[in-house]
PyMOL Python script that loads the backbone (N, CA, C, O; Angstrom):
from pymol import cmd

cmd.read_pdbstr("""\
ATOM      1  N   MET A   1     153.464 139.395  65.155  1.00  0.00           N
ATOM      2  CA  MET A   1     152.999 138.929  63.864  1.00  0.00           C
ATOM      3  C   MET A   1     153.085 137.407  63.834  1.00  0.00           C
ATOM      4  O   MET A   1     154.110 136.832  64.198  1.00  0.00           O
ATOM      5  N   ALA A   2     152.025 136.768  63.405  1.00  0.00           N
ATOM      6  CA  ALA A   2     151.964 135.306  63.363  1.00  0.00           C
ATOM      7  C   ALA A   2     152.647 134.785  62.106  1.00  0.00           C
ATOM      8  O   ALA A   2     152.593 135.404  61.043  1.00  0.00           O
ATOM      9  N   SER A   3     153.277 133.652  62.254  1.00  0.00           N
ATOM     10  CA  SER A   3     153.940 133.004  61.131  1.00  0.00           C
ATOM     11  C   SER A   3     153.065 131.875  60.603  1.00  0.00           C
ATOM     12  O   SER A   3     152.395 131.193  61.377  1.00  0.00           O
ATOM     13  N   ASN A   4     153.068 131.679  59.304  1.00  0.00           N
ATOM     14  CA  ASN A   4     152.296 130.598  58.692  1.00  0.00           C
ATOM     15  C   ASN A   4     153.071 129.287  58.660  1.00  0.00           C
ATOM     16  O   ASN A   4     152.555 128.286  58.163  1.00  0.00           O
ATOM     17  N   ALA A   5     154.296 129.266  59.177  1.00  0.00           N
ATOM     18  CA  ALA A   5     155.120 128.069  59.136  1.00  0.00           C
ATOM     19  C   ALA A   5     154.551 126.954  60.011  1.00  0.00           C
ATOM     20  O   ALA A   5     154.786 125.780  59.725  1.00  0.00           O
ATOM     21  N   CYS A   6     153.817 127.284  61.059  1.00  0.00           N
ATOM     22  CA  CYS A   6     153.311 126.277  61.990  1.00  0.00           C
ATOM     23  C   CYS A   6     151.856 125.912  61.734  1.00  0.00           C
ATOM     24  O   CYS A   6     151.254 125.212  62.548  1.00  0.00           O
ATOM     25  N   VAL A   7     151.290 126.351  60.655  1.00  0.00           N
ATOM     26  CA  VAL A   7     149.892 126.060  60.349  1.00  0.00           C
ATOM     27  C   VAL A   7     149.777 124.614  59.875  1.00  0.00           C
ATOM     28  O   VAL A   7     150.518 124.198  58.985  1.00  0.00           O
ATOM     29  N   PRO A   8     148.857 123.841  60.459  1.00  0.00           N
ATOM     30  CA  PRO A   8     148.668 122.461  59.977  1.00  0.00           C
ATOM     31  C   PRO A   8     148.298 122.457  58.494  1.00  0.00           C
ATOM     32  O   PRO A   8     147.632 123.372  58.009  1.00  0.00           O
ATOM     33  N   PHE A   9     148.737 121.422  57.784  1.00  0.00           N
ATOM     34  CA  PHE A   9     148.506 121.400  56.337  1.00  0.00           C
ATOM     35  C   PHE A   9     147.034 121.348  55.976  1.00  0.00           C
ATOM     36  O   PHE A   9     146.655 121.869  54.927  1.00  0.00           O
ATOM     37  N   TRP A  10     146.171 120.731  56.814  1.00  0.00           N
ATOM     38  CA  TRP A  10     144.743 120.708  56.510  1.00  0.00           C
ATOM     39  C   TRP A  10     144.156 122.104  56.604  1.00  0.00           C
ATOM     40  O   TRP A  10     143.243 122.443  55.852  1.00  0.00           O
ATOM     41  N   ARG A  11     144.669 122.919  57.520  1.00  0.00           N
ATOM     42  CA  ARG A  11     144.194 124.308  57.644  1.00  0.00           C
ATOM     43  C   ARG A  11     144.704 125.131  56.464  1.00  0.00           C
ATOM     44  O   ARG A  11     143.973 125.962  55.926  1.00  0.00           O
ATOM     45  N   ALA A  12     145.951 124.905  56.060  1.00  0.00           N
ATOM     46  CA  ALA A  12     146.511 125.622  54.921  1.00  0.00           C
ATOM     47  C   ALA A  12     145.765 125.285  53.636  1.00  0.00           C
ATOM     48  O   ALA A  12     145.709 126.101  52.716  1.00  0.00           O
ATOM     49  N   ALA A  13     145.188 124.076  53.571  1.00  0.00           N
ATOM     50  CA  ALA A  13     144.418 123.663  52.393  1.00  0.00           C
ATOM     51  C   ALA A  13     142.995 124.196  52.432  1.00  0.00           C
ATOM     52  O   ALA A  13     142.222 123.967  51.502  1.00  0.00           O
ATOM     53  N   GLY A  14     142.639 124.909  53.505  1.00  0.00           N
ATOM     54  CA  GLY A  14     141.306 125.491  53.595  1.00  0.00           C
ATOM     55  C   GLY A  14     140.262 124.540  54.144  1.00  0.00           C
ATOM     56  O   GLY A  14     139.067 124.764  53.948  1.00  0.00           O
ATOM     57  N   MET A  15     140.684 123.473  54.832  1.00  0.00           N
ATOM     58  CA  MET A  15     139.744 122.502  55.401  1.00  0.00           C
ATOM     59  C   MET A  15     139.609 122.713  56.900  1.00  0.00           C
ATOM     60  O   MET A  15     140.468 123.309  57.550  1.00  0.00           O
ATOM     61  N   THR A  16     138.504 122.203  57.425  1.00  0.00           N
ATOM     62  CA  THR A  16     138.387 122.097  58.877  1.00  0.00           C
ATOM     63  C   THR A  16     138.972 120.743  59.275  1.00  0.00           C
ATOM     64  O   THR A  16     139.176 119.875  58.427  1.00  0.00           O
ATOM     65  N   TYR A  17     139.237 120.571  60.554  1.00  0.00           N
ATOM     66  CA  TYR A  17     139.801 119.295  60.999  1.00  0.00           C
ATOM     67  C   TYR A  17     138.812 118.155  60.785  1.00  0.00           C
ATOM     68  O   TYR A  17     139.214 117.040  60.452  1.00  0.00           O
ATOM     69  N   ILE A  18     137.513 118.428  60.975  1.00  0.00           N
ATOM     70  CA  ILE A  18     136.495 117.390  60.773  1.00  0.00           C
ATOM     71  C   ILE A  18     136.472 116.941  59.313  1.00  0.00           C
ATOM     72  O   ILE A  18     136.376 115.745  59.034  1.00  0.00           O
ATOM     73  N   THR A  19     136.559 117.888  58.382  1.00  0.00           N
ATOM     74  CA  THR A  19     136.576 117.546  56.960  1.00  0.00           C
ATOM     75  C   THR A  19     137.798 116.695  56.631  1.00  0.00           C
ATOM     76  O   THR A  19     137.694 115.688  55.931  1.00  0.00           O
ATOM     77  N   TYR A  20     138.952 117.107  57.142  1.00  0.00           N
ATOM     78  CA  TYR A  20     140.188 116.349  56.927  1.00  0.00           C
ATOM     79  C   TYR A  20     140.083 114.946  57.528  1.00  0.00           C
ATOM     80  O   TYR A  20     140.488 113.967  56.901  1.00  0.00           O
ATOM     81  N   SER A  21     139.547 114.852  58.725  1.00  0.00           N
ATOM     82  CA  SER A  21     139.404 113.570  59.397  1.00  0.00           C
ATOM     83  C   SER A  21     138.465 112.643  58.624  1.00  0.00           C
ATOM     84  O   SER A  21     138.761 111.458  58.470  1.00  0.00           O
ATOM     85  N   ASN A  22     137.351 113.160  58.144  1.00  0.00           N
ATOM     86  CA  ASN A  22     136.410 112.358  57.351  1.00  0.00           C
ATOM     87  C   ASN A  22     137.039 111.895  56.045  1.00  0.00           C
ATOM     88  O   ASN A  22     136.828 110.756  55.630  1.00  0.00           O
ATOM     89  N   LEU A  23     137.798 112.749  55.402  1.00  0.00           N
ATOM     90  CA  LEU A  23     138.478 112.389  54.159  1.00  0.00           C
ATOM     91  C   LEU A  23     139.466 111.249  54.399  1.00  0.00           C
ATOM     92  O   LEU A  23     139.497 110.282  53.638  1.00  0.00           O
ATOM     93  N   CYS A  24     140.263 111.361  55.446  1.00  0.00           N
ATOM     94  CA  CYS A  24     141.230 110.303  55.772  1.00  0.00           C
ATOM     95  C   CYS A  24     140.530 109.000  56.118  1.00  0.00           C
ATOM     96  O   CYS A  24     140.974 107.933  55.693  1.00  0.00           O
ATOM     97  N   ALA A  25     139.442 109.064  56.881  1.00  0.00           N
ATOM     98  CA  ALA A  25     138.708 107.855  57.255  1.00  0.00           C
ATOM     99  C   ALA A  25     138.140 107.161  56.016  1.00  0.00           C
ATOM    100  O   ALA A  25     138.187 105.934  55.917  1.00  0.00           O
ATOM    101  N   ASN A  26     137.604 107.938  55.070  1.00  0.00           N
ATOM    102  CA  ASN A  26     137.073 107.346  53.839  1.00  0.00           C
ATOM    103  C   ASN A  26     138.177 106.673  53.025  1.00  0.00           C
ATOM    104  O   ASN A  26     137.965 105.602  52.457  1.00  0.00           O
ATOM    105  N   LEU A  27     139.353 107.300  52.967  1.00  0.00           N
ATOM    106  CA  LEU A  27     140.470 106.699  52.228  1.00  0.00           C
ATOM    107  C   LEU A  27     140.921 105.384  52.870  1.00  0.00           C
ATOM    108  O   LEU A  27     141.214 104.417  52.166  1.00  0.00           O
ATOM    109  N   VAL A  28     140.976 105.350  54.181  1.00  0.00           N
ATOM    110  CA  VAL A  28     141.365 104.122  54.871  1.00  0.00           C
ATOM    111  C   VAL A  28     140.334 103.024  54.617  1.00  0.00           C
ATOM    112  O   VAL A  28     140.704 101.879  54.358  1.00  0.00           O
ATOM    113  N   ARG A  29     139.045 103.360  54.689  1.00  0.00           N
ATOM    114  CA  ARG A  29     137.995 102.360  54.430  1.00  0.00           C
ATOM    115  C   ARG A  29     138.101 101.799  53.016  1.00  0.00           C
ATOM    116  O   ARG A  29     137.899 100.602  52.807  1.00  0.00           O
ATOM    117  N   GLN A  30     138.418 102.656  52.043  1.00  0.00           N
ATOM    118  CA  GLN A  30     138.534 102.196  50.660  1.00  0.00           C
ATOM    119  C   GLN A  30     139.740 101.285  50.451  1.00  0.00           C
ATOM    120  O   GLN A  30     139.738 100.471  49.528  1.00  0.00           O
ATOM    121  N   CYS A  31     140.759 101.403  51.280  1.00  0.00           N
ATOM    122  CA  CYS A  31     141.971 100.582  51.148  1.00  0.00           C
ATOM    123  C   CYS A  31     141.833  99.207  51.787  1.00  0.00           C
ATOM    124  O   CYS A  31     142.657  98.328  51.537  1.00  0.00           O
ATOM    125  N   LEU A  32     140.812  99.009  52.602  1.00  0.00           N
ATOM    126  CA  LEU A  32     140.631  97.725  53.273  1.00  0.00           C
ATOM    127  C   LEU A  32     140.190  96.645  52.298  1.00  0.00           C
ATOM    128  O   LEU A  32     139.523  96.922  51.301  1.00  0.00           O
ATOM    129  N   LYS A  33     140.570  95.416  52.599  1.00  0.00           N
ATOM    130  CA  LYS A  33     140.114  94.271  51.806  1.00  0.00           C
ATOM    131  C   LYS A  33     138.816  93.755  52.404  1.00  0.00           C
ATOM    132  O   LYS A  33     138.522  93.977  53.579  1.00  0.00           O
ATOM    133  N   GLU A  34     138.041  93.058  51.568  1.00  0.00           N
ATOM    134  CA  GLU A  34     136.815  92.424  52.049  1.00  0.00           C
ATOM    135  C   GLU A  34     137.168  91.304  53.010  1.00  0.00           C
ATOM    136  O   GLU A  34     138.200  90.671  52.792  1.00  0.00           O
ATOM    137  N   PRO A  35     136.425  91.009  54.028  1.00  0.00           N
ATOM    138  CA  PRO A  35     135.146  91.547  54.448  1.00  0.00           C
ATOM    139  C   PRO A  35     135.280  92.776  55.358  1.00  0.00           C
ATOM    140  O   PRO A  35     134.278  93.344  55.794  1.00  0.00           O
ATOM    141  N   HIS A  36     136.526  93.180  55.640  1.00  0.00           N
ATOM    142  CA  HIS A  36     136.739  94.299  56.553  1.00  0.00           C
ATOM    143  C   HIS A  36     136.195  95.617  55.992  1.00  0.00           C
ATOM    144  O   HIS A  36     135.728  96.472  56.744  1.00  0.00           O
ATOM    145  N   ARG A  37     136.260  95.771  54.677  1.00  0.00           N
ATOM    146  CA  ARG A  37     135.771  97.004  54.050  1.00  0.00           C
ATOM    147  C   ARG A  37     134.274  97.187  54.289  1.00  0.00           C
ATOM    148  O   ARG A  37     133.843  98.259  54.716  1.00  0.00           O
ATOM    149  N   SER A  38     133.482  96.156  54.019  1.00  0.00           N
ATOM    150  CA  SER A  38     132.030  96.282  54.187  1.00  0.00           C
ATOM    151  C   SER A  38     131.652  96.465  55.654  1.00  0.00           C
ATOM    152  O   SER A  38     130.691  97.172  55.956  1.00  0.00           O
ATOM    153  N   GLU A  39     132.398  95.837  56.575  1.00  0.00           N
ATOM    154  CA  GLU A  39     132.137  96.034  58.001  1.00  0.00           C
ATOM    155  C   GLU A  39     132.402  97.471  58.413  1.00  0.00           C
ATOM    156  O   GLU A  39     131.623  98.052  59.168  1.00  0.00           O
ATOM    157  N   ALA A  40     133.492  98.050  57.927  1.00  0.00           N
ATOM    158  CA  ALA A  40     133.833  99.428  58.268  1.00  0.00           C
ATOM    159  C   ALA A  40     132.826 100.407  57.672  1.00  0.00           C
ATOM    160  O   ALA A  40     132.473 101.398  58.312  1.00  0.00           O
ATOM    161  N   ILE A  41     132.369 100.143  56.471  1.00  0.00           N
ATOM    162  CA  ILE A  41     131.391 101.025  55.830  1.00  0.00           C
ATOM    163  C   ILE A  41     130.061 100.966  56.576  1.00  0.00           C
ATOM    164  O   ILE A  41     129.395 101.990  56.730  1.00  0.00           O
ATOM    165  N   ASN A  42     129.664  99.774  57.043  1.00  0.00           N
ATOM    166  CA  ASN A  42     128.422  99.656  57.810  1.00  0.00           C
ATOM    167  C   ASN A  42     128.503 100.366  59.153  1.00  0.00           C
ATOM    168  O   ASN A  42     127.506 100.919  59.618  1.00  0.00           O
ATOM    169  N   ARG A  43     129.674 100.360  59.784  1.00  0.00           N
ATOM    170  CA  ARG A  43     129.854 101.068  61.055  1.00  0.00           C
ATOM    171  C   ARG A  43     129.764 102.574  60.888  1.00  0.00           C
ATOM    172  O   ARG A  43     129.452 103.287  61.841  1.00  0.00           O
ATOM    173  N   GLU A  44     130.032 103.061  59.694  1.00  0.00           N
ATOM    174  CA  GLU A  44     130.040 104.492  59.415  1.00  0.00           C
ATOM    175  C   GLU A  44     128.626 105.096  59.400  1.00  0.00           C
ATOM    176  O   GLU A  44     128.465 106.290  59.651  1.00  0.00           O
ATOM    177  N   LYS A  45     127.626 104.296  59.114  1.00  0.00           N
ATOM    178  CA  LYS A  45     126.258 104.802  58.973  1.00  0.00           C
ATOM    179  C   LYS A  45     125.733 105.357  60.287  1.00  0.00           C
ATOM    180  O   LYS A  45     126.020 104.830  61.362  1.00  0.00           O
ATOM    181  N   VAL A  46     124.960 106.428  60.180  1.00  0.00           N
ATOM    182  CA  VAL A  46     124.413 107.106  61.360  1.00  0.00           C
ATOM    183  C   VAL A  46     122.896 107.175  61.230  1.00  0.00           C
ATOM    184  O   VAL A  46     122.370 107.562  60.186  1.00  0.00           O
ATOM    185  N   HIS A  47     122.201 106.799  62.295  1.00  0.00           N
ATOM    186  CA  HIS A  47     120.746 106.901  62.355  1.00  0.00           C
ATOM    187  C   HIS A  47     120.391 107.691  63.605  1.00  0.00           C
ATOM    188  O   HIS A  47     120.989 107.493  64.663  1.00  0.00           O
ATOM    189  N   PHE A  48     119.416 108.588  63.481  1.00  0.00           N
ATOM    190  CA  PHE A  48     119.010 109.398  64.624  1.00  0.00           C
ATOM    191  C   PHE A  48     117.546 109.780  64.476  1.00  0.00           C
ATOM    192  O   PHE A  48     116.985 109.687  63.384  1.00  0.00           O
ATOM    193  N   THR A  49     116.933 110.207  65.559  1.00  0.00           N
ATOM    194  CA  THR A  49     115.541 110.637  65.508  1.00  0.00           C
ATOM    195  C   THR A  49     115.458 112.134  65.745  1.00  0.00           C
ATOM    196  O   THR A  49     116.256 112.715  66.480  1.00  0.00           O
ATOM    197  N   VAL A  50     114.474 112.739  65.106  1.00  0.00           N
ATOM    198  CA  VAL A  50     114.205 114.160  65.267  1.00  0.00           C
ATOM    199  C   VAL A  50     112.783 114.289  65.800  1.00  0.00           C
ATOM    200  O   VAL A  50     111.842 113.743  65.223  1.00  0.00           O
ATOM    201  N   THR A  51     112.638 115.010  66.899  1.00  0.00           N
ATOM    202  CA  THR A  51     111.325 115.221  67.489  1.00  0.00           C
ATOM    203  C   THR A  51     111.036 116.707  67.542  1.00  0.00           C
ATOM    204  O   THR A  51     111.784 117.465  68.158  1.00  0.00           O
ATOM    205  N   LYS A  52     109.959 117.128  66.904  1.00  0.00           N
ATOM    206  CA  LYS A  52     109.544 118.528  66.960  1.00  0.00           C
ATOM    207  C   LYS A  52     108.633 118.720  68.163  1.00  0.00           C
ATOM    208  O   LYS A  52     107.838 117.846  68.509  1.00  0.00           O
ATOM    209  N   TRP A  53     108.763 119.871  68.786  1.00  0.00           N
ATOM    210  CA  TRP A  53     107.945 120.196  69.948  1.00  0.00           C
ATOM    211  C   TRP A  53     106.982 121.312  69.578  1.00  0.00           C
ATOM    212  O   TRP A  53     107.391 122.339  69.037  1.00  0.00           O
ATOM    213  N   VAL A  54     105.710 121.109  69.867  1.00  0.00           N
ATOM    214  CA  VAL A  54     104.674 122.109  69.610  1.00  0.00           C
ATOM    215  C   VAL A  54     103.872 122.289  70.890  1.00  0.00           C
ATOM    216  O   VAL A  54     103.368 121.314  71.448  1.00  0.00           O
ATOM    217  N   ASP A  55     103.750 123.505  71.352  1.00  0.00           N
ATOM    218  CA  ASP A  55     103.014 123.816  72.586  1.00  0.00           C
ATOM    219  C   ASP A  55     103.516 122.983  73.764  1.00  0.00           C
ATOM    220  O   ASP A  55     102.723 122.436  74.531  1.00  0.00           O
ATOM    221  N   ALA A  56     104.814 122.893  73.898  1.00  0.00           N
ATOM    222  CA  ALA A  56     105.477 122.188  74.999  1.00  0.00           C
ATOM    223  C   ALA A  56     105.178 120.692  75.033  1.00  0.00           C
ATOM    224  O   ALA A  56     105.312 120.058  76.080  1.00  0.00           O
ATOM    225  N   LYS A  57     104.771 120.116  73.885  1.00  0.00           N
ATOM    226  CA  LYS A  57     104.521 118.679  73.795  1.00  0.00           C
ATOM    227  C   LYS A  57     105.235 118.122  72.569  1.00  0.00           C
ATOM    228  O   LYS A  57     105.227 118.743  71.506  1.00  0.00           O
ATOM    229  N   PRO A  58     105.852 116.952  72.718  1.00  0.00           N
ATOM    230  CA  PRO A  58     106.560 116.379  71.567  1.00  0.00           C
ATOM    231  C   PRO A  58     105.597 115.767  70.553  1.00  0.00           C
ATOM    232  O   PRO A  58     104.607 115.131  70.912  1.00  0.00           O
ATOM    233  N   GLU A  59     105.916 115.976  69.279  1.00  0.00           N
ATOM    234  CA  GLU A  59     105.165 115.305  68.219  1.00  0.00           C
ATOM    235  C   GLU A  59     105.825 113.952  67.952  1.00  0.00           C
ATOM    236  O   GLU A  59     106.804 113.595  68.607  1.00  0.00           O
ATOM    237  N   LYS A  60     105.293 113.213  67.002  1.00  0.00           N
ATOM    238  CA  LYS A  60     105.830 111.894  66.679  1.00  0.00           C
ATOM    239  C   LYS A  60     107.267 112.039  66.151  1.00  0.00           C
ATOM    240  O   LYS A  60     107.521 112.825  65.238  1.00  0.00           O
ATOM    241  N   PRO A  61     108.208 111.268  66.739  1.00  0.00           N
ATOM    242  CA  PRO A  61     109.598 111.364  66.265  1.00  0.00           C
ATOM    243  C   PRO A  61     109.757 110.816  64.845  1.00  0.00           C
ATOM    244  O   PRO A  61     109.032 109.910  64.433  1.00  0.00           O
ATOM    245  N   THR A  62     110.713 111.377  64.108  1.00  0.00           N
ATOM    246  CA  THR A  62     111.016 110.959  62.758  1.00  0.00           C
ATOM    247  C   THR A  62     112.394 110.329  62.735  1.00  0.00           C
ATOM    248  O   THR A  62     113.358 110.942  63.192  1.00  0.00           O
ATOM    249  N   LEU A  63     112.507 109.117  62.212  1.00  0.00           N
ATOM    250  CA  LEU A  63     113.803 108.451  62.105  1.00  0.00           C
ATOM    251  C   LEU A  63     114.531 109.005  60.883  1.00  0.00           C
ATOM    252  O   LEU A  63     113.984 109.019  59.780  1.00  0.00           O
ATOM    253  N   ARG A  64     115.768 109.462  61.085  1.00  0.00           N
ATOM    254  CA  ARG A  64     116.558 110.022  59.999  1.00  0.00           C
ATOM    255  C   ARG A  64     117.821 109.192  59.838  1.00  0.00           C
ATOM    256  O   ARG A  64     118.225 108.480  60.758  1.00  0.00           O
ATOM    257  N   SER A  65     118.435 109.283  58.682  1.00  0.00           N
ATOM    258  CA  SER A  65     119.655 108.562  58.394  1.00  0.00           C
ATOM    259  C   SER A  65     120.543 109.436  57.530  1.00  0.00           C
ATOM    260  O   SER A  65     120.061 110.355  56.867  1.00  0.00           O
ATOM    261  N   ASP A  66     121.822 109.158  57.535  1.00  0.00           N
ATOM    262  CA  ASP A  66     122.726 109.917  56.680  1.00  0.00           C
ATOM    263  C   ASP A  66     122.872 109.285  55.300  1.00  0.00           C
ATOM    264  O   ASP A  66     123.640 109.780  54.476  1.00  0.00           O
ATOM    265  N   ASP A  67     122.145 108.197  55.036  1.00  0.00           N
ATOM    266  CA  ASP A  67     122.191 107.558  53.724  1.00  0.00           C
ATOM    267  C   ASP A  67     121.492 108.450  52.702  1.00  0.00           C
ATOM    268  O   ASP A  67     120.452 109.034  53.008  1.00  0.00           O
ATOM    269  N   PRO A  68     122.043 108.566  51.493  1.00  0.00           N
ATOM    270  CA  PRO A  68     121.385 109.382  50.459  1.00  0.00           C
ATOM    271  C   PRO A  68     120.149 108.729  49.880  1.00  0.00           C
ATOM    272  O   PRO A  68     119.412 109.373  49.134  1.00  0.00           O
ATOM    273  N   GLU A  69     119.897 107.462  50.204  1.00  0.00           N
ATOM    274  CA  GLU A  69     118.758 106.736  49.648  1.00  0.00           C
ATOM    275  C   GLU A  69     117.453 107.154  50.277  1.00  0.00           C
ATOM    276  O   GLU A  69     116.398 106.632  49.915  1.00  0.00           O
TER     277      GLU A  69
END
""", "prot")
cmd.dss("prot")
cmd.show_as("cartoon", "prot")
cmd.util.cbc("prot")
cmd.orient("prot")
């Protein structure tokens, strides 16, 4: 029988490790003073391209971003 005494607190809270890690990273970024805060927030942004394939040929790639804008 497994014991719950050794369960990490993020798992006990119902989070995945990635969710916990992202939450901690956001809190650290918010605690930074300027100009370090804006630099850290800019490093966080992610840009990627998505290419759909039709009939074994790539279509025009689409640039995507994680920004809500």
